[in-house]
C-alpha positions in Angstrom: 2.6 -83.6 52.6 5.3 -85.5 55.4 3.5 -87.9 58.2 4.8 -87.2 61.9 5.1 -89.9 64.8 7.0 -89.3 67.7 7.9 -92.0 70.3 9.9 -91.6 73.6 11.1 -94.8 76.0 12.4 -94.9 79.2 14.3 -97.4 81.0 16.0 -100.7 79.9 13.8 -103.0 77.1 12.3 -105.6 79.7 11.2 -103.1 82.7 10.8 -99.5 80.8 8.2 -98.4 78.9 7.4 -95.9 76.6 4.5 -93.3 75.2 4.2 -92.4 71.4 1.8 -90.2 69.2 0.8 -90.2 65.7 -0.5 -87.2 64.4 -3.0 -84.7 66.3 -5.0 -87.6 67.7 -3.7 -90.6 68.6 -1.5 -91.0 71.5 -0.4 -94.3 73.8 1.9 -96.7 75.8 3.6 -99.3 74.8 6.0 -101.9 77.4 7.9 -105.1 76.5 4.8 -106.7 78.0 2.5 -104.9 75.5 4.7 -105.9 72.6 5.9 -109.3 73.7 3.7 -111.1 76.7 0.3 -109.8 75.4 0.1 -107.2 78.2 -1.8 -104.0 78.3 -1.2 -101.2 76.1 -0.2 -101.1 72.5 2.8 -102.2 70.1 4.4 -100.9 67.0 3.1 -103.9 65.0 -0.1 -102.8 66.1 0.1 -99.4 64.7 1.8 -101.0 61.7 -1.7 -103.4 61.1 -3.8 -99.9 61.4 -1.8 -97.9 59.2 -1.9 -101.2 56.3 -5.8 -101.4 57.4 -6.4 -97.7 56.7 -4.3 -97.3 54.1 -5.5 -100.6 51.9 -9.1 -99.3 52.7 -8.6 -95.7 51.1 -6.6 -97.1 48.1 -9.3 -99.8 47.3 -12.1 -97.0 47.9 -10.4 -94.7 45.5 -9.8 -97.4 42.7 -13.2 -98.8 42.9 -14.6 -95.1 42.5 -12.7 -94.4 40.0 -13.6 -97.2 38.0 -17.5 -95.8 38.4 -18.0 -98.0 41.5 -18.0 -96.4 44.4 -17.9 -98.2 47.6 -20.7 -98.0 50.5 -18.0 -99.2 52.7 -14.9 -100.7 52.8 -13.9 -102.4 56.4 -10.4 -103.9 56.8 -8.6 -105.9 59.6 -4.8 -106.5 59.5 -2.9 -109.0 61.4 0.5 -108.3 62.1 3.1 -111.3 63.2 5.7 -111.1 64.9 8.1 -114.2 65.1 11.9 -114.7 66.2 13.9 -115.0 63.1 17.6 -116.0 63.3 17.5 -114.6 67.1 16.2 -111.4 65.9 12.1 -110.1 66.5 10.7 -110.2 62.7 7.3 -109.0 61.2 7.1 -112.3 59.0 4.0 -112.2 57.8 1.0 -109.7 57.5 -2.7 -110.6 56.4 -5.3 -108.5 55.3 -9.1 -109.4 55.8 -11.4 -106.6 53.8 -15.1 -106.5 53.1 -16.7 -104.3 51.0 -20.0 -103.1 50.4 -20.1 -102.1 46.4 -23.5 -101.9 44.7 -23.6 -103.0 41.0 -19.8 -105.0 40.8 -19.5 -108.6 40.5 -16.8 -110.4 42.7 -14.2 -110.9 40.1 -14.0 -107.5 39.3 -13.9 -106.5 43.4 -10.8 -109.0 43.4 -9.0 -107.6 40.9 -9.1 -104.1 42.4 -8.3 -105.4 46.2 -5.4 -107.5 44.8 -4.3 -104.0 42.6 -4.9 -101.8 46.3 -3.0 -104.2 48.0 0.4 -104.1 45.5 -0.3 -100.2 45.2 -1.0 -99.0 48.3 2.1 -96.7 49.9 2.0 -99.0 53.2 2.2 -102.3 51.6 4.8 -101.1 48.9 7.0 -99.6 52.2 6.4 -102.9 53.7 7.6 -105.2 50.8 10.4 -106.8 53.1 7.7 -108.2 54.8 8.0 -112.0 54.2 4.0 -112.3 53.2 1.3 -110.4 52.7 -1.8 -112.3 52.1 -5.5 -110.9 51.1 -8.9 -112.3 51.8 -11.3 -110.0 50.2 -14.9 -110.5 50.4 -17.9 -108.5 48.4 -20.8 -108.1 50.8 -24.5 -107.6 50.1 
């Protein structure tokens, strides 16, 4: 099933602004300031972070359930770092931090499934060109 997003930009890079939509329920505004100066609005890296956190959480939940340990919850934060590399803005790292509530599972098994989810979720695979994707996984409860 194809997923769709749309963005519109008006004006030049520094003084222009844009809007985006993703599916039927997500929309926002973005600008140079929201991307490079921590100004108000969203930016593409935040959307990548949300997509990665969502995909990872779903993949981990599925793997745990298929192994006979369905989670009560999986909460994931993703931090996408944008730096200038060779004169161009580049996503250099993505840090995933996840907390799972999974009754009846030990930490080693949880860590194994978390690593597999990190490597196997579709967004992780799409972002394979990012220099480093890290994972901090904690089993709660």
